[in-house]
C-alpha positions as CSV (number, residue, x, y, z in Angstrom):
1,M,3.7,-38.2,24.5
2,S,4.5,-39.7,21.1
3,E,7.6,-39.0,19.1
4,G,5.5,-37.4,16.3
5,Q,4.1,-34.8,18.7
6,S,7.5,-34.0,20.0
7,K,8.9,-33.4,16.5
8,S,5.9,-31.2,15.7
9,R,6.4,-29.1,18.8
10,R,10.1,-28.8,18.1
11,G,9.4,-27.7,14.5
12,F,6.9,-25.1,15.7
13,M,9.3,-23.7,18.3
14,L,12.2,-23.6,15.8
15,G,9.9,-21.8,13.3
16,A,8.9,-19.3,16.0
17,A,12.5,-18.7,16.9
18,V,13.5,-18.1,13.3
19,A,10.6,-15.7,12.8
20,G,11.5,-13.8,15.9
21,A,15.1,-13.5,14.9
22,A,14.1,-12.3,11.4
23,A,11.8,-9.7,12.9
24,A,14.6,-8.5,15.2
25,A,17.0,-8.3,12.3
26,V,14.5,-6.2,10.3
27,V,14.1,-3.8,13.2
28,A,17.8,-3.5,13.7
29,L,18.6,-2.6,10.1
30,P,19.5,1.0,9.4
31,K,16.8,3.1,8.0
32,T,17.4,4.5,4.5
33,P,15.6,7.7,3.6
34,T,13.1,7.3,0.8
35,P,13.4,9.9,-2.0
36,E,10.5,12.3,-2.1
37,A,8.5,12.4,-5.3
38,P,8.6,15.8,-7.1
39,V,5.5,17.8,-6.5
40,A,3.7,18.6,-9.7
41,E,2.8,22.3,-10.0
42,K,-0.9,22.9,-10.3
43,P,-2.2,25.0,-13.1
44,P,-3.5,28.5,-12.2
45,V,-7.1,28.7,-11.0
46,P,-9.3,30.2,-13.7
47,E,-10.4,33.7,-13.0
48,N,-14.1,33.5,-13.9
49,G,-14.8,30.0,-12.5
50,G,-14.1,28.3,-15.7
51,G,-12.8,25.1,-14.1
52,Y,-15.6,22.8,-15.2
53,H,-15.8,21.6,-18.8
54,V,-18.4,19.4,-20.4
55,T,-16.4,16.8,-22.3
56,E,-17.4,13.7,-24.2
57,H,-16.6,11.6,-21.1
58,V,-18.9,13.7,-19.0
59,K,-21.7,13.6,-21.6
60,Q,-21.3,9.8,-21.7
61,Y,-21.7,9.6,-17.9
62,Y,-24.8,11.8,-18.0
63,R,-26.3,9.6,-20.7
64,S,-25.6,6.5,-18.6
65,T,-27.6,7.9,-15.6
66,L,-30.8,8.4,-17.6
67,V,-33.6,6.2,-16.4
């Protein structure tokens, strides 16, 4: 075995050991609770089904689908 191959293997093994140690350190760190995002209140549902509105954006979409 040449000296170049030996150094290459040592480097690989060293890198694998460092990566393993880093992974173990991440797992061992204490967990910090993540703050929950505030939930936005939904507007009330329209009484007579008036939830759909034809806007300029909707009209543009319909014009783009014409063949």
